[in-house]
ZATOR-814179 format. One record per residue (C-alpha): residue number from 1; residue in one letter; y, x, z. Coordinates in pm, whole numbers. Last residue first. Example, Ala and Ser with C-alpha at 12.3 -4.5 7.8 and 13.67 -1.06 7.14 Angstrom:
// ZATOR-814179
R   drentor   drenti        v        u        w
R         2        s     -106     1367      714
R         1        a     -450     1230      780
// end
This chain:
// ZATOR-814179
R   drentor   drenti        v        u        w
R       305        h     1573     -629     1097
R       304        g     1607     -444     1444
R       303        e     1810     -658     1681
R       302        k     1930     -326     1890
R       301        g     2079     -138     1600
R       300        s     2275       75     1791
R       299        t     2211      472     1743
R       298        v     1939      642     1625
R       297        t     1833     1009     1612
R       296        v     1584     1113     1373
R       295        r     1277     1299     1407
R       294        r     1174     1194     1781
R       293        e      806     1346     1878
R       292        f      559     1126     1961
R       291        t      198     1157     2184
R       290        r     -106      921     2200
R       289        g       45      755     1858
R       288        g     -271      829     1649
R       287        d     -255     1189     1708
R       286        r       23     1318     1427
R       285        s      351     1100     1620
R       284        e      660     1061     1469
R       283        y      967      913     1646
R       282        v     1294      748     1466
R       281        g     1538      782     1743
R       280        d     1748      556     1978
R       279        q     1679      202     1963
R       278        t     1323      261     1826
R       277        a     1203      380     1448
R       276        v      830      452     1465
R       275        l      611      681     1259
R       274        v      257      684     1292
R       273        r      -32     1003     1210
R       272        r     -328     1011     1321
R       271        a     -556      725     1162
R       270        d     -343      722      815
R       269        v       36      717      769
R       268        v      108      366      914
R       267        t      475      254      894
R       266        l      703       72     1186
R       265        a      990      -52     1205
R       264        q     1348     -155     1449
R       263        p     1130     -125     1776
R       262        a     1263     -181     2128
R       261        g     1291      127     2365
R       260        g     1367      484     2273
R       259        p      992      605     2367
R       258        v      673      449     2210
R       257        t      483      331     2482
R       256        a       87      416     2431
R       255        v     -249      340     2310
R       254        r     -330      -54     2401
R       253        d     -614     -182     2200
R       252        w     -576     -496     1957
R       251        r     -879     -687     1838
R       250        l     -860     -877     1536
R       249        g    -1087    -1160     1383
R       248        s     -846    -1471     1354
R       247        g     -612    -1341     1655
R       246        q     -894    -1270     1937
R       245        a     -929    -1581     2056
R       244        t    -1003    -1703     1654
R       243        g     -798    -1856     1423
R       242        t     -881    -2156     1126
R       241        g     -869    -1944      807
R       240        t    -1219    -1793      868
R       239        g    -1174    -1449     1102
R       238        t    -1490    -1292     1183
R       237        g    -1419     -968      985
R       236        t    -1379     -734     1372
R       235        d    -1013     -605     1167
R       234        t     -961     -369     1472
R       233        g     -623     -260     1566
R       232        r     -401      -10     1737
R       231        f     -154     -101     2013
R       230        l      160       13     2063
R       229        v      421      -66     2336
R       228        g      777     -100     2229
R       227        n      846     -377     2423
R       226        g      922     -625     2104
R       225        d      545     -495     2043
R       224        i      398     -259     1831
R       223        g      110     -296     1616
R       222        f     -132      -31     1450
R       221        l     -402      -54     1167
R       220        a     -523      267     1026
R       219        d     -903      227      994
R       218        p     -860       92      635
R       217        d     -581      326      591
R       216        g     -183      250      643
R       215        w     -181      -74      808
R       214        s      136     -139      932
R       213        v      226     -423     1170
R       212        y      579     -515     1357
R       211        s      698     -749     1641
R       210        l      349     -776     1798
R       209        v      232    -1089     2001
R       208        q     -159     -969     2091
R       207        g     -398    -1287     2040
R       206        s     -264    -1612     1832
R       205        g     -123    -1637     1516
R       204        p     -216    -2003     1339
R       203        a     -469    -1908     1056
R       202        f     -303    -1889      724
R       201        t     -292    -1982      379
R       200        r     -229    -1861       47
R       199        g     -155    -1547      198
R       198        g     -393    -1347      -54
R       197        d     -699    -1574       62
R       196        t     -795    -1368      367
R       195        s     -464    -1475      568
R       194        r     -458    -1354      901
R       193        a     -148    -1424     1164
R       192        v      -50    -1252     1442
R       191        g       52    -1357     1732
R       190        t      234    -1700     1870
R       189        e      610    -1543     1781
R       188        t      487    -1444     1477
R       187        t      351    -1117     1288
R       186        a      184    -1165      941
R       185        l     -143     -979      860
R       184        v     -249     -985      499
R       183        t     -615    -1004      376
R       182        g     -646    -1047      -23
R       181        p     -644     -675     -138
R       180        a     -931     -618      100
R       179        a     -976     -231      179
R       178        p     -610     -147      196
R       177        s     -552     -451      414
R       176        v     -162     -570      379
R       175        a       56     -583      639
R       174        l      358     -824      683
R       173        d      646     -847      947
R       172        l      858    -1039     1109
R       171        a      709    -1415     1031
R       170        r      804    -1783     1056
R       169        l      572    -1970      769
R       168        a      583    -2116      454
R       167        a      251    -1998      239
R       166        r      247    -1865     -182
R       165        d      497    -1878     -398
R       164        e      381    -1681     -708
R       163        w      562    -1405     -867
R       162        t      606    -1225    -1203
R       161        v      823     -931    -1231
R       160        g      685     -688     -889
R       159        d      361     -640    -1112
R       158        p       86     -859     -949
R       157        s      376    -1066     -768
R       156        v      328    -1272     -411
R       155        r      534    -1417     -269
R       154        l      542    -1514      143
R       153        l      809    -1807      257
R       152        g     1047    -1899      497
R       151        n     1315    -1929      228
R       150        t     1554    -1711      359
R       149        a     1321    -1461      520
R       148        d     1153    -1401      152
R       147        y      868    -1199      293
R       146        g      741     -994      -10
R       145        y      399     -921     -121
R       144        v      345     -674     -413
R       143        t       12     -668     -584
R       142        a      -92     -251     -687
R       141        d     -480     -317     -644
R       140        s     -474     -131     -352
R       139        a     -254     -392     -171
R       138        t      145     -346     -178
R       137        d      460     -394      152
R       136        l      729     -554      124
R       135        s      941     -732      470
R       134        h     1301     -841      499
R       133        f     1295    -1019      127
R       132        d     1574    -1126       27
R       131        v     1564    -1362     -261
R       130        e     1725    -1555     -562
R       129        g     2052    -1319     -661
R       128        a     1813    -1071     -838
R       127        l     1492    -1222     -886
R       126        s     1322     -922    -1053
R       125        k     1322     -516    -1081
R       124        e     1656     -406    -1092
R       123        h     1683      -65    -1101
R       122        w     1766      194     -816
R       121        t     1855      566     -869
R       120        r     1827      887     -566
R       119        g     1541      635     -396
R       118        s     1288      916     -417
R       117        d     1284      935     -829
R       116        t     1062      602     -935
R       115        s     1307      394     -752
R       114        e     1271      -47     -800
R       113        v     1475     -332     -717
R       112        l     1346     -669     -547
R       111        g     1586     -930     -509
R       110        l     1937     -769     -439
R       109        d     2081    -1090     -272
R       108        a     2486    -1116     -253
R       107        p     2519    -1053     -614
R       106        g     2643     -830     -845
R       105        g     2964     -664     -704
R       104        s     2986     -304     -515
R       103        g     3291     -442     -297
R       102        p     3062     -407       46
R       101        a     2690     -253      -55
R       100        p     2434     -465     -206
R        99        h     2210     -668      -19
R        98        g     1834     -672       52
R        97        s     1543     -535     -126
R        96        a     1332     -240     -156
R        95        l     1066     -117     -340
R        94        f     1001      322     -335
R        93        v      778      437     -612
R        92        g      537      692     -479
R        91        s      200      615     -666
R        90        a       26      422     -305
R        89        t      391      234     -280
R        88        v      648      320      -41
R        87        t      782        0      139
R        86        f     1154     -153      246
R        85        g     1284     -485      318
R        84        m     1650     -514      433
R        83        f     1823     -221      219
R        82        d     2151     -273      332
R        81        d     2296     -150       15
R        80        r     2453      263       33
R        79        r     2404      354     -314
R        78        d     2484      728     -384
R        77        g     2157      924     -401
R        76        v     2000      999      -71
R        75        r     2165      979      224
R        74        t     2152     1299      441
R        73        p     2011     1242      832
R        72        r     2004     1544     1065
R        71        g     1665     1606     1235
R        70        d     1707     2012     1222
R        69        a     1449     2049      939
R        68        d     1648     1791      780
R        67        p     1613     1421      773
R        66        s     1572     1165      506
R        65        h     1833      880      411
R        64        v     1847      510      235
R        63        g     2125      280      173
R        62        d     2393      196      504
R        61        h     2214      -98      705
R        60        t     1934      126      677
R        59        a     1647      250      484
R        58        v     1467      558      618
R        57        y     1269      859      418
R        56        l     1028     1091      542
R        55        t      944     1390      294
R        54        d      557     1508      365
R        53        g      409     1395       19
R        52        r      663     1002       17
R        51        v      682      888      338
R        50        g      832      553      428
R        49        l     1008      393      699
R        48        g     1265       29      731
R        47        h     1489     -144      860
R        46        i     1685       84     1058
R        45        h     2002      -51     1203
R        44        s     2144      282     1260
R        43        l     2134      632     1151
R        42        a     2303      920     1374
R        41        g     2561     1153     1160
R        40        g     2754     1274     1499
R        39        p     2898      934     1502
R        38        s     2749      559     1376
R        37        d     3007      507     1069
R        36        d     2751      310      876
R        35        a     2922       94      658
R        34        a     2931     -270      717
R        33        p     2654     -531      536
R        32        e     2813     -890      546
R        31        q     2661    -1113      743
R        30        s     2486    -1455      622
R        29        c     2161    -1297      580
R        28        a     2162    -1219      993
R        27        t     2047    -1553     1072
R        26        l     1732    -1517      980
R        25        t     1658    -1179     1147
R        24        l     1846    -1292     1438
R        23        t     1615    -1545     1508
R        22        l     1299    -1332     1430
R        21        t     1430    -1090     1696
R        20        l     1501    -1367     1950
R        19        t     1149    -1522     1889
R        18        l     1038    -1206     1869
R        17        a     1124    -1067     2183
R        16        l     1057    -1384     2405
R        15        a      694    -1310     2253
R        14        a      658     -943     2393
R        13        t      796    -1059     2761
R        12        a      552    -1381     2755
R        11        a      305    -1133     2619
R        10        a      426     -890     2906
R         9        s      348    -1118     3148
R         8        p      726    -1277     3293
R         7        g      825    -1251     3657
R         6        p      644    -1305     3985
R         5        f      780    -1499     4230
R         4        y      860    -1284     4552
R         3        k      925    -1550     4863
R         2        k     1114    -1419     5129
R         1        m     1029    -1532     5505
// end
């Protein structure tokens, strides 16, 4: 008689995928970024997505790009830096971090750089040569949160210039509550960790294992696991800093599977508009993640961040 053994659960698979991604994240910084030579103008190695007005911006291994009406990506400005961390603030300012393009000179780590003209030009904000943020987010009071992947450390700044070191943790992505500036989520190998004191302490990661999280509006929290399954989150407000069965006061409800395989980035604009970069495209939903349309073609970049 043949014996059949069950394969790993979806949660175990997602946890393994996140573990591998975290390992790649912590080792990729030592590799020099290369120019994007993807055929047919397709993008690869996407690290972040942002929206200003109705325009989509895609941060990659080779600068920031924006698609035209036919989905053809065009580089914004002339910088070809490897933007590992990227976010667009509520006021429309672009913040990024990562590594300079080969041959451009300067320190190996960009620190925090800023653009006030939608990515056409950039200037140094702080921490040049010191920090490579792999995830950036801002709170409603303009506080900047950055995950320093090299040192496994959350850093927080009221103005993007002066910084305070907060919790040490091993994470891939961050999201800050739009309603409560001190509430911060971090994706870890054991689930989503939650802080209610501005990232000074985190409850242990528990509950749903996710790769990326994004919190667009108070009622628009979404996360995606390593298999491309999109979840909508609810902050139940029961997290106390010591963890709960629902992941420190969080409940996650499955919405749909995003096309294209493993995710590379997630950005939520509001409860209806969700943007996800996967292995073969940047996809947009206008119905809360139930259906998606491909906006841009993507090649390779399997390791995400």
